[in-house]
Structures are given as C-alpha cells and as structure tokens.
Backbone bond lengths (Angstrom), bond angles and torsions (degrees), N, CA, C in turn:
res aa  C-N    CA-C-N  psi(-1)  N-CA   C-N-CA  omega(-1)  CA-C   N-CA-C  phi
1 M - - - 1.453 - - 1.517 109.27 -
2 L 1.291 116.17 134.06 1.459 122.80 178.58 1.517 109.30 -90.60
3 W 1.333 116.76 130.55 1.457 120.95 176.33 1.512 108.34 -118.52
4 L 1.324 117.00 127.09 1.458 122.11 -178.71 1.513 109.46 -110.96
5 A 1.331 116.05 127.24 1.466 120.22 176.97 1.522 110.44 -78.14
6 G 1.313 117.15 -34.43 1.451 122.12 179.90 1.516 109.21 -155.83
7 L 1.319 116.43 155.77 1.453 119.70 -175.56 1.516 109.76 -147.68
8 G 1.337 116.85 135.97 1.449 121.99 172.05 1.518 108.81 -83.36
9 V 1.318 117.34 121.80 1.462 122.95 -176.64 1.524 109.31 -98.54
10 P 1.336 119.09 117.98 1.462 120.21 178.03 1.528 110.29 -70.43
11 V 1.322 115.90 109.46 1.460 121.43 -174.55 1.521 111.60 -78.95
12 Y 1.318 117.11 -48.85 1.462 121.37 -175.10 1.525 109.07 -101.05
13 A 1.326 115.85 59.71 1.459 122.04 -178.50 1.521 108.80 -156.10
14 P 1.324 117.95 150.59 1.464 120.02 179.19 1.524 113.48 -58.42
15 E 1.326 116.94 -30.17 1.459 120.34 -178.29 1.524 112.17 -66.15
16 G 1.324 117.64 -26.07 1.456 120.71 -178.94 1.512 112.75 -59.88
17 A 1.300 117.63 -39.79 1.458 121.56 -179.75 1.522 111.96 -68.37
18 R 1.312 117.47 -28.96 1.470 121.50 -177.82 1.515 113.29 -93.70
19 L 1.314 117.94 -6.44 1.462 120.97 -172.29 1.523 114.69 -52.97
20 P 1.336 120.28 -48.16 1.470 118.61 -178.87 1.523 113.53 -59.01
21 D 1.337 117.73 -23.80 1.460 120.81 179.25 1.526 112.60 -85.41
22 L 1.331 117.65 -18.83 1.459 120.92 -171.42 1.520 114.69 -94.51
23 V 1.317 118.05 -32.54 1.465 120.45 -174.13 1.519 110.18 -131.97
24 P 1.334 117.00 159.10 1.464 118.91 171.98 1.527 109.19 -62.58
25 L 1.308 117.01 146.36 1.456 119.31 -179.37 1.524 109.98 -68.82
26 P 1.324 116.91 128.59 1.466 120.60 -177.42 1.521 111.31 -80.47
27 A 1.333 114.86 168.31 1.460 120.28 174.92 1.521 110.44 -68.86
28 A 1.328 116.77 -30.06 1.463 121.46 179.13 1.524 109.01 -144.86
29 A 1.322 117.42 143.84 1.461 122.23 178.49 1.522 108.62 -135.87
30 Y 1.328 115.61 137.43 1.457 121.65 -176.26 1.525 109.47 -130.03
31 P 1.335 117.82 139.08 1.461 120.78 -177.25 1.524 112.44 -72.64
32 I 1.323 115.49 142.36 1.457 122.34 170.89 1.525 107.51 -133.64
33 H 1.309 118.02 163.68 1.464 123.65 179.45 1.532 112.00 59.00
34 D 1.324 116.52 44.72 1.459 120.04 -179.11 1.528 113.14 -114.24
35 A 1.321 118.74 10.56 1.466 122.44 -174.36 1.531 112.77 -65.61
36 Q 1.328 119.04 -27.19 1.456 120.68 -177.33 1.528 113.51 -84.05
37 L 1.312 117.65 -6.17 1.458 120.14 -179.73 1.531 110.45 -88.12
38 N 1.329 116.63 141.46 1.455 119.74 174.18 1.535 108.79 -82.99
39 D 1.327 116.71 -179.67 1.468 120.42 -177.45 1.524 112.78 -58.71
40 R 1.318 115.92 -38.52 1.469 120.03 179.90 1.533 110.99 -66.39
41 G 1.326 116.80 -43.32 1.456 120.75 177.79 1.516 112.19 -65.24
42 L 1.330 116.85 -41.36 1.469 120.36 178.11 1.525 111.03 -62.46
43 A 1.329 116.79 -41.90 1.465 120.00 179.45 1.529 110.89 -63.25
44 S 1.312 117.05 -40.47 1.458 121.07 179.72 1.526 111.53 -65.14
45 V 1.316 115.74 -49.04 1.470 120.23 -179.23 1.525 110.81 -65.40
46 A 1.329 116.78 -42.79 1.470 119.97 -179.52 1.528 110.82 -62.26
47 G 1.334 117.04 -39.80 1.461 119.91 178.01 1.515 112.60 -64.86
48 W 1.327 115.81 -42.80 1.460 120.17 179.93 1.533 111.03 -66.55
49 F 1.340 117.13 -45.49 1.463 120.07 179.55 1.521 111.38 -65.91
50 A 1.325 118.27 -35.88 1.460 120.64 178.90 1.531 110.92 -63.07
51 E 1.332 117.31 -33.79 1.461 120.99 176.80 1.520 112.37 -76.64
52 T 1.335 117.00 -30.00 1.455 122.68 -172.32 1.527 113.38 -92.56
53 I 1.325 116.67 -37.05 1.465 121.55 -172.74 1.521 109.69 -118.26
54 P 1.341 117.92 106.15 1.466 119.64 176.93 1.530 109.64 -59.78
55 G 1.291 117.24 140.65 1.460 120.86 179.90 1.513 114.26 86.73
56 Y 1.346 117.91 2.78 1.459 120.77 -179.76 1.515 109.71 -71.00
57 R 1.325 115.98 134.12 1.466 121.49 176.73 1.510 109.62 -143.46
58 H 1.324 116.79 126.10 1.458 120.64 179.15 1.522 108.92 -80.57
59 L 1.311 116.34 130.47 1.465 122.15 177.89 1.514 109.19 -108.18
60 V 1.301 116.72 141.58 1.465 122.66 173.17 1.522 107.56 -106.86
61 P 1.332 118.26 158.46 1.464 119.64 179.80 1.530 111.27 -51.33
62 G 1.305 115.33 130.36 1.458 121.91 -178.05 1.520 113.71 101.99
63 D 1.344 118.05 -21.71 1.465 121.58 176.14 1.525 109.97 -73.06
64 T 1.303 116.55 155.78 1.460 121.25 174.61 1.524 109.45 -119.96
65 A 1.300 114.77 150.50 1.464 120.35 178.35 1.485 108.27 -81.37
C-alpha cells in the first residue's frame, strides 16, 4: 500500500479531475499548475477540491506547506 504524506494536485489539467480515483487520498494536497486560472476559476476549483480531497489546502506564493 502506498501512503502519501502530501501531494501536488494538477489543477489546470485533465488529470486533476481524475485524481481521487487514481491514488490513495493523501494527508495533505496542494494545487499545482494553476497559474492560468483567474480568481474566479481558482475559487471554483479550490471549492470543488476541498469537498473531494480531504486535506486539500490552497497555497499562495510565499505560503509554506
């Protein structure tokens, strides 16, 4: 069994939508590949991932995991 302490979640990629089906849910998940989304898109994706992936937390530049 694979255990992940943290995982980078591809936000602006097809794999992001399938992520919960592909890997065990990690203790923490952080968005990556989100630079092309505007504030409205980021809010939508962050809300959906927060409901789907326990431990999801959106980081802004300067934040640490």
